[in-house]
C-alpha positions as CSV (number, residue, x, y, z in Angstrom):
1,M,103.1,86.3,102.1
2,S,106.8,85.6,101.4
3,N,106.9,87.6,98.3
4,P,107.9,91.4,99.2
5,I,107.1,93.0,96.1
6,L,103.5,91.5,95.8
7,K,103.0,92.5,99.4
8,R,104.1,96.2,98.5
9,I,101.8,96.4,95.6
10,L,98.8,95.1,97.7
11,I,99.4,97.5,100.5
12,S,99.8,100.4,98.1
13,L,96.7,99.5,96.4
14,L,95.0,99.3,99.8
15,I,96.3,102.8,100.7
16,G,95.2,104.1,97.4
17,L,91.7,102.8,98.0
18,L,91.6,104.1,101.3
19,G,92.5,107.6,100.0
20,G,89.8,107.0,97.2
21,V,87.5,106.5,100.2
22,A,88.3,109.8,101.9
23,V,88.0,111.8,99.0
24,S,84.8,110.3,97.6
25,E,82.9,110.4,101.0
26,V,84.4,114.0,101.5
27,T,82.9,115.0,98.4
28,F,79.7,113.3,99.2
29,I,79.0,115.3,102.0
30,F,78.5,118.3,99.9
31,L,76.3,116.0,97.4
32,R,73.8,114.9,100.2
33,E,71.0,116.8,98.8
34,T,71.2,114.5,95.7
35,A,71.5,111.3,97.6
36,R,67.8,110.5,97.2
37,P,65.4,109.1,94.7
38,P,63.3,111.4,92.9
39,E,60.1,112.8,94.5
40,T,57.6,115.4,94.1
41,I,58.7,119.0,95.5
42,V,56.3,121.7,96.4
43,L,57.3,125.1,96.0
44,A,54.5,127.8,97.4
45,I,54.1,131.3,96.4
46,P,52.8,132.7,99.6
47,A,50.1,135.4,99.8
48,G,51.6,138.8,99.2
49,T,54.6,137.7,97.4
50,A,53.7,140.1,94.3
51,D,53.9,143.0,96.7
52,M,57.3,141.9,98.3
53,V,58.5,141.8,94.8
54,A,57.3,145.0,93.7
55,R,59.3,146.6,96.5
56,G,62.4,144.6,95.7
57,E,62.2,142.3,98.7
58,Q,63.1,138.6,98.5
59,P,60.0,136.3,99.8
60,P,61.6,134.6,102.7
61,T,60.1,131.3,102.0
62,I,61.2,131.1,98.0
63,P,65.1,130.1,97.3
64,Q,66.7,131.9,94.4
65,N,68.2,128.8,93.3
66,M,67.0,125.2,93.7
67,I,68.6,121.6,93.4
68,F,66.9,118.8,92.1
69,V,67.7,115.2,91.2
70,L,66.7,113.7,87.8
71,G,63.2,112.7,87.8
72,D,61.8,115.1,90.4
73,M,58.3,116.6,89.9
74,L,58.3,120.6,90.9
75,V,54.8,121.4,91.8
76,V,54.5,125.3,91.9
77,K,51.4,126.3,94.1
78,N,50.5,129.9,93.9
79,E,48.8,131.1,96.8
80,D,49.0,134.7,96.2
81,A,46.3,136.9,94.9
82,V,48.4,137.6,91.5
83,S,49.3,135.1,88.9
84,H,52.8,134.1,88.2
85,Q,55.2,132.7,85.9
86,M,58.1,130.6,86.1
87,G,59.8,129.7,82.9
88,P,57.4,127.5,80.9
89,L,54.8,127.5,83.8
90,W,52.0,129.8,84.0
91,I,50.3,129.9,87.5
92,P,47.1,131.6,88.1
93,A,46.2,132.9,91.5
94,G,45.2,129.9,93.9
95,A,46.3,127.4,91.0
96,S,49.4,125.2,90.9
97,A,51.4,123.9,87.9
98,R,53.9,121.0,87.4
99,L,57.3,120.9,85.9
100,Q,58.8,117.4,85.2
101,L,62.6,117.4,85.8
102,S,63.7,114.9,83.3
103,A,67.2,116.2,81.9
104,E,70.3,116.9,83.7
105,E,71.0,120.5,83.3
106,S,71.2,123.9,85.0
107,L,68.3,126.2,84.0
108,A,67.9,129.8,84.6
109,Y,64.2,130.7,84.3
110,E,62.5,133.9,84.1
111,C,60.3,134.1,87.2
112,S,57.8,136.8,88.2
113,F,58.1,135.7,92.1
114,Q,61.9,136.8,92.6
115,P,62.8,140.3,92.6
116,T,65.7,139.5,90.3
117,R,63.1,138.2,88.1
118,Y,65.1,135.0,87.5
119,I,65.3,131.5,89.3
120,G,68.2,128.9,89.1
121,L,67.1,125.3,88.7
122,D,69.7,122.6,88.8
123,V,69.0,119.3,87.7
124,R,71.6,116.7,88.6
125,E,71.8,112.8,88.6
126,P,71.1,111.1,91.7
127,V,74.0,110.2,93.9
128,T,73.6,106.3,94.5
129,I,75.8,103.5,96.0
130,W,77.1,102.7,92.4
131,T,77.9,106.3,92.0
132,R,79.9,106.3,95.3
133,A,81.7,103.1,94.5
134,Y,82.7,104.6,91.3
135,G,84.2,107.5,92.9
136,I,86.0,105.3,95.1
137,F,87.6,103.3,92.6
138,Y,88.2,106.1,90.0
139,A,90.0,107.9,92.5
140,G,91.7,105.1,94.7
141,L,92.9,102.7,92.0
142,P,94.9,105.1,90.2
143,L,96.3,106.6,93.4
144,G,97.2,102.9,94.8
145,I,99.1,102.4,91.3
146,L,100.9,105.4,91.7
147,I,102.0,104.4,95.2
148,A,102.9,100.9,94.1
149,V,105.2,102.3,91.2
150,Y,106.8,104.6,93.7
151,S,107.3,101.8,96.3
152,L,109.1,99.5,93.7
153,V,111.7,102.3,93.4
154,M,112.5,101.8,97.1
155,P,115.0,98.8,97.8
156,V,113.4,95.8,99.4
157,K,114.8,94.8,103.0
158,K,115.9,91.2,103.1
159,E,115.3,89.1,106.0
160,E,118.8,87.9,105.9
161,D,120.3,91.5,106.1
162,A,117.9,92.2,109.4
163,S,118.9,88.6,111.0
164,R,122.7,89.5,110.3
165,R,122.1,93.0,112.1
166,V,120.6,91.2,115.1
167,E,123.6,88.6,115.3
168,K,126.0,91.5,115.2
169,Q,124.7,93.3,118.0
């Protein structure tokens, strides 16, 4: 490649895209729980949960907040001797109820099997290979263009100047 300006621009874009990969993949590490297709998730309410909640204790197997992927099906299975409620679901003792998570949203449902009386459900778009590629280009391309613009401000070394310096030495 003989055109030094074109070479600078291409190298700058490559550096920007590599920066985009770094930023995107570091972010992806924190989003791994949503890097999956929709599935059925079972939340079991263990026996004795009502007694624990009455004492103000957090049931050890029930999280206070849960993260889901768009399209997940939440099945709440009540193994307790007492009926429980979670948002729109009424779950009689020994039964189960289903909740289809079909919208991207953050929910705070009233919940009888939590000492705080609320449970948080966060429904997110699944992270796919296309989402990751979009993140790389969304971060990397502008960064590469910015580096290219700044590199054009720097003077270009001419090969003739370099060869003259060698001859003088």
